[in-house]
C-alpha positions as CSV (number, residue, x, y, z in Angstrom):
1,M,-7.0,27.6,-2.0
2,S,-9.9,26.5,0.1
3,D,-10.3,22.7,1.2
4,V,-13.4,22.4,-1.2
5,A,-11.4,23.6,-4.0
6,A,-8.9,21.6,-3.3
7,I,-11.4,18.4,-3.1
8,H,-12.4,19.3,-6.8
9,N,-8.5,19.3,-7.8
10,L,-7.9,16.2,-6.3
11,V,-10.8,14.6,-7.8
12,Q,-9.4,16.0,-11.4
13,K,-5.9,15.2,-10.6
14,R,-6.6,11.8,-9.8
15,N,-8.8,11.4,-13.3
16,E,-5.8,12.6,-15.1
17,L,-3.3,10.3,-13.3
18,K,-5.6,7.3,-14.2
19,A,-5.7,8.5,-17.6
20,E,-1.4,8.9,-17.9
21,I,-1.1,5.5,-16.1
22,A,-3.5,3.9,-18.9
23,K,-1.0,4.9,-21.7
24,I,1.3,1.7,-20.1
25,I,-1.1,-0.3,-17.5
26,V,-4.0,-2.0,-19.3
27,G,-7.2,-2.8,-16.9
28,Q,-6.4,-3.3,-13.4
29,D,-8.5,-0.3,-12.7
30,A,-9.2,-1.8,-9.1
31,V,-5.8,-1.6,-8.2
32,V,-4.6,1.5,-9.7
33,D,-7.2,2.5,-6.9
34,Q,-6.4,1.8,-4.3
35,I,-2.7,2.3,-4.8
36,L,-3.7,5.8,-5.1
37,L,-5.9,5.8,-2.4
38,C,-2.9,4.9,-0.4
39,I,-0.6,7.5,-1.6
40,F,-3.0,10.3,-0.6
41,S,-4.0,8.8,2.6
42,G,0.3,8.5,2.9
43,G,0.1,4.7,4.1
44,H,2.1,1.6,2.4
45,A,0.8,-1.1,0.2
46,L,1.7,-4.7,-0.4
47,L,0.7,-6.0,-4.0
48,V,0.2,-9.7,-4.0
49,G,-0.1,-11.3,-7.3
50,V,2.0,-13.8,-9.7
51,P,4.8,-13.4,-11.9
52,G,3.8,-11.0,-15.0
53,L,1.2,-8.9,-13.8
54,A,3.3,-5.8,-14.2
55,K,3.6,-5.2,-10.6
56,T,6.9,-3.9,-11.3
57,L,6.1,-1.7,-14.0
58,M,2.9,-0.7,-12.5
59,V,4.4,1.3,-10.0
60,N,7.5,2.2,-11.8
61,T,5.1,4.4,-14.4
62,L,3.0,5.4,-11.3
63,A,6.1,7.1,-10.2
64,Q,6.8,9.0,-13.6
65,A,3.4,10.2,-13.4
66,L,3.8,11.4,-10.0
67,G,7.2,12.7,-10.6
68,L,8.8,11.0,-7.8
69,D,12.2,9.9,-6.9
70,F,12.3,6.3,-7.7
71,K,14.2,3.1,-6.7
72,R,13.1,-0.7,-7.0
73,I,15.1,-3.2,-4.4
74,Q,14.9,-6.8,-5.5
75,F,14.7,-9.1,-2.4
76,T,17.1,-11.4,-2.1
77,P,18.2,-14.4,0.5
78,D,21.9,-12.6,1.1
79,L,20.6,-9.3,1.7
80,M,21.8,-7.3,4.4
81,P,20.4,-4.4,6.3
82,S,23.2,-2.0,5.3
83,D,22.6,-2.9,1.4
84,I,19.1,-1.0,1.7
85,L,19.8,2.0,4.1
86,G,23.3,2.6,3.1
87,S,26.5,2.5,5.1
88,E,29.5,4.7,6.5
89,I,32.9,4.7,4.4
90,L,36.4,5.8,5.1
91,D,36.9,8.6,2.2
92,E,40.3,9.6,1.4
93,N,40.3,12.1,3.9
94,R,40.0,9.4,6.3
95,Q,36.8,10.4,7.5
96,F,33.8,8.7,8.2
97,K,31.2,9.6,5.2
98,F,27.4,8.1,5.0
99,I,26.5,6.7,1.5
100,K,22.9,6.6,1.5
101,G,20.7,3.6,0.3
102,P,18.0,3.0,-2.1
103,I,16.0,3.9,0.8
104,F,16.3,6.9,0.4
105,S,13.7,7.8,-2.2
106,N,10.1,9.0,-2.4
107,I,8.9,5.6,-3.7
108,I,10.1,2.5,-2.6
109,L,9.5,-1.0,-4.7
110,A,10.5,-3.9,-2.3
111,D,10.1,-6.5,-4.9
112,E,9.3,-9.9,-3.6
113,I,10.2,-8.5,0.1
114,N,9.4,-12.7,1.8
115,R,12.7,-13.5,0.1
116,T,14.4,-12.2,2.4
117,P,15.4,-12.5,6.1
118,P,13.7,-10.9,9.0
119,K,16.4,-8.7,9.9
120,T,16.6,-7.2,6.6
121,Q,12.7,-6.7,6.0
122,A,12.9,-5.2,9.5
123,A,15.2,-2.1,8.1
124,L,12.2,-1.0,6.3
125,L,9.7,-1.0,9.8
126,E,11.3,2.5,11.3
127,A,11.5,3.9,7.6
128,M,7.8,3.1,7.1
129,Q,6.5,4.1,10.5
130,E,8.3,6.6,11.0
131,R,10.0,8.1,8.0
132,S,13.0,8.4,9.2
133,V,16.0,5.6,9.4
134,T,18.6,5.3,12.6
135,I,22.4,4.5,11.1
136,A,25.4,4.6,14.1
137,G,23.4,6.1,16.1
138,Q,22.7,8.6,13.6
139,N,18.6,9.5,13.0
140,Y,18.3,10.6,9.4
141,K,15.2,12.0,8.1
142,L,13.4,10.7,4.9
143,A,12.1,13.0,2.2
144,L,8.4,13.2,1.7
145,P,6.1,12.0,0.3
146,Y,7.3,8.5,1.3
147,F,6.0,5.1,0.2
148,V,6.6,1.7,0.3
149,L,5.1,-0.7,-2.1
150,A,5.9,-3.8,-1.7
151,T,5.3,-7.0,-3.6
152,Q,4.6,-10.9,-2.7
153,N,4.2,-13.7,-5.0
154,P,1.2,-16.0,-3.2
155,I,2.2,-19.1,-5.5
156,E,5.9,-20.4,-3.9
157,Q,6.3,-20.4,-0.3
158,E,9.4,-22.8,-0.3
159,G,12.3,-21.1,1.1
160,T,10.7,-17.5,1.9
161,Y,10.4,-15.8,5.0
162,P,6.4,-15.1,6.0
163,L,6.2,-11.1,6.8
164,P,5.8,-11.0,10.7
165,E,2.2,-9.5,12.0
166,A,4.0,-6.6,13.3
167,Q,5.5,-5.4,9.9
168,L,2.1,-6.8,7.8
169,D,0.3,-4.5,10.3
170,R,2.5,-1.7,8.6
171,F,1.1,-2.0,5.3
172,M,-2.3,0.0,5.1
173,F,-3.3,-1.7,2.4
174,N,-3.2,-5.4,0.7
175,V,-3.8,-5.6,-2.8
176,W,-4.4,-8.4,-4.4
177,L,-3.9,-8.8,-8.7
178,D,-5.9,-11.0,-10.8
179,Y,-5.2,-12.3,-14.3
180,P,-6.1,-9.6,-16.9
181,S,-9.4,-10.5,-18.9
182,F,-9.2,-12.0,-23.2
183,Q,-9.1,-8.8,-24.3
184,E,-7.1,-6.8,-21.9
185,E,-4.2,-9.7,-22.4
186,L,-4.5,-9.2,-26.3
187,Q,-4.4,-5.6,-25.9
188,V,-0.9,-5.8,-23.4
189,V,0.4,-8.0,-26.2
190,K,-0.2,-6.0,-28.9
191,L,1.4,-2.7,-26.9
192,T,4.7,-4.9,-25.6
193,T,5.8,-6.6,-28.9
194,T,6.0,-3.5,-31.0
195,D,8.4,-0.8,-30.9
196,T,6.3,2.0,-29.7
197,K,7.7,4.2,-27.0
198,V,5.2,5.5,-24.8
199,Q,6.3,9.7,-23.1
200,L,4.4,9.9,-19.7
201,N,3.8,13.1,-18.5
202,K,4.2,14.5,-14.7
203,I,1.1,15.2,-13.6
204,I,1.4,16.0,-9.9
205,S,4.1,17.1,-7.8
206,A,5.5,16.0,-4.3
207,E,4.3,19.4,-2.9
208,E,0.9,18.7,-4.4
209,I,0.8,15.6,-3.0
210,I,1.5,16.6,0.5
211,Y,-0.9,19.2,0.4
212,F,-3.5,16.9,-0.5
213,Q,-2.5,14.3,2.2
214,N,-3.3,17.3,4.8
215,V,-6.6,18.1,3.3
216,I,-7.6,14.5,3.4
217,R,-7.2,14.2,7.4
218,K,-8.9,17.7,7.7
219,I,-12.1,16.2,6.4
220,P,-14.7,15.8,9.0
221,V,-16.6,12.1,9.8
222,A,-19.7,11.8,11.1
223,D,-19.8,10.1,14.4
224,N,-22.2,7.3,12.9
225,V,-19.3,6.4,10.5
226,L,-16.4,6.3,13.1
227,E,-18.7,3.9,15.1
228,Y,-19.5,2.0,12.5
229,A,-15.3,1.6,11.0
230,V,-14.5,0.7,15.0
231,K,-17.8,-1.4,15.4
232,L,-16.4,-3.7,12.0
233,V,-12.7,-4.0,13.7
234,N,-14.4,-5.2,17.0
235,K,-15.9,-7.9,15.4
236,T,-13.2,-9.5,14.0
237,R,-11.8,-9.9,17.5
238,L,-13.1,-13.5,19.4
239,N,-13.5,-11.6,22.9
240,S,-15.2,-8.9,21.4
241,E,-18.8,-7.4,22.9
242,F,-19.2,-7.2,18.7
243,S,-17.8,-10.7,18.4
244,S,-20.4,-12.5,15.7
245,E,-21.1,-16.0,15.0
246,V,-18.8,-16.3,11.9
247,T,-15.9,-14.3,13.8
248,K,-16.4,-17.5,16.6
249,K,-16.6,-20.0,13.7
250,Y,-14.2,-19.0,11.5
251,L,-11.3,-16.8,13.0
252,A,-8.3,-17.3,15.3
253,W,-7.4,-13.8,15.4
254,G,-8.8,-10.6,15.1
255,A,-7.1,-6.5,13.7
256,G,-6.0,-4.9,16.3
257,P,-6.9,-0.7,16.6
258,R,-4.6,0.6,13.5
259,A,-7.0,-1.2,11.1
260,S,-9.4,1.4,12.4
261,Q,-7.3,4.3,11.5
262,F,-6.9,2.9,8.2
263,L,-10.3,2.5,8.2
264,V,-11.6,6.1,8.4
265,L,-8.4,7.6,6.9
266,G,-9.0,5.1,3.8
267,A,-13.1,6.3,3.8
268,K,-12.0,10.0,4.1
269,C,-10.0,9.7,1.1
270,H,-12.3,7.2,-0.9
271,A,-15.0,10.0,-0.3
272,A,-12.4,12.9,-1.4
273,I,-11.6,11.4,-4.8
274,N,-14.9,11.0,-5.4
275,G,-15.7,14.7,-5.0
276,K,-17.4,13.9,-1.5
277,Y,-16.6,16.5,1.1
278,S,-17.2,13.7,4.0
279,P,-17.5,10.0,3.8
280,D,-20.2,7.6,4.6
281,I,-20.7,3.8,5.9
282,E,-20.3,2.8,2.1
283,D,-17.0,4.6,1.8
284,V,-16.0,2.4,5.1
285,K,-17.2,-0.2,2.8
286,A,-15.0,0.2,0.1
287,V,-12.1,-0.2,1.7
288,A,-12.7,-2.9,4.3
289,N,-11.3,-5.9,1.9
290,A,-8.1,-4.1,1.3
291,I,-7.5,-3.0,4.9
292,L,-8.8,-6.0,7.0
293,R,-7.6,-8.6,4.5
294,H,-4.3,-9.0,5.8
295,R,-5.1,-8.1,9.7
296,I,-7.4,-11.1,10.1
297,I,-6.2,-14.7,10.5
298,R,-8.8,-17.4,9.7
299,N,-8.3,-21.1,11.5
300,Y,-8.6,-24.5,11.2
301,K,-12.2,-24.8,10.4
302,A,-12.6,-21.6,7.9
303,E,-9.9,-23.7,5.7
304,A,-11.8,-26.6,5.5
305,D,-15.1,-25.0,4.8
306,G,-13.3,-23.3,2.2
307,M,-14.0,-19.6,3.2
308,S,-12.0,-17.4,2.3
309,I,-10.6,-13.9,4.0
310,E,-13.0,-12.0,1.5
311,N,-16.1,-14.2,2.4
312,I,-15.5,-13.6,6.4
313,I,-15.6,-9.4,5.7
314,E,-18.5,-9.6,3.6
315,Q,-20.3,-11.3,6.0
316,L,-18.9,-9.1,8.9
317,K,-19.7,-6.3,6.7
């Protein structure tokens, strides 16, 4: 298949995936779009939303439509790294045998990731970055494609362990889920209070996802788009030549180089799933909020003036 044909095929597959997911997930179009963008870009996503917004159901539905192996890990304060990575046991022949943990799957739902101590959170780091884990000196490769979709509840922060900046930076997207509209909630209640069972079809295979990921990386990007993406990230830094008055007034810390990489990769993917063969500045702007939201830190004055992260990003675009 030529790269042009692959882009057309990707657009079709994405539309089929959205239609399949819509059988179970009502509304949340923007959220589904961002998760699909993240998957086809080969990144990881952090889903932030209050309880009951179908975060877990969305990831489960997505895994079924993608035909991928799915594991859910419920993070708790007493969870140990071996609980998610796996451990060695002594078998009946008195030989050590490694039993794989739930991290050995294609899609990992890290439910309420901020409820577990840092040492268990850190167990995910190598898996997310290197697509491999090291246990007892032995390195184990993870099956591709591999995505971590972590959830956080923004309401209750007492007794939680906020993710360190180094780990937040590993997540390509920070996706906010909002309450459904009145009509959407009405439809949700109708669908979930009957005995109707929906059968989901597998739309795409693991091999196709990896193929599309490689095609997206081959998409050419014009120099002016690259410069816009890198300049946008530089604008968030206080000591940069591009930093604006908004930055100096409201930001305490800016985004790192990984943000520039993800902006370009996200723009490529956004262009591809919309049938374009090369991204433009509008594609960078389309993914900027989700990529920069968790990478820049507001100062006290921003909070006092009621300036949200989104407002600051909009002014920097």
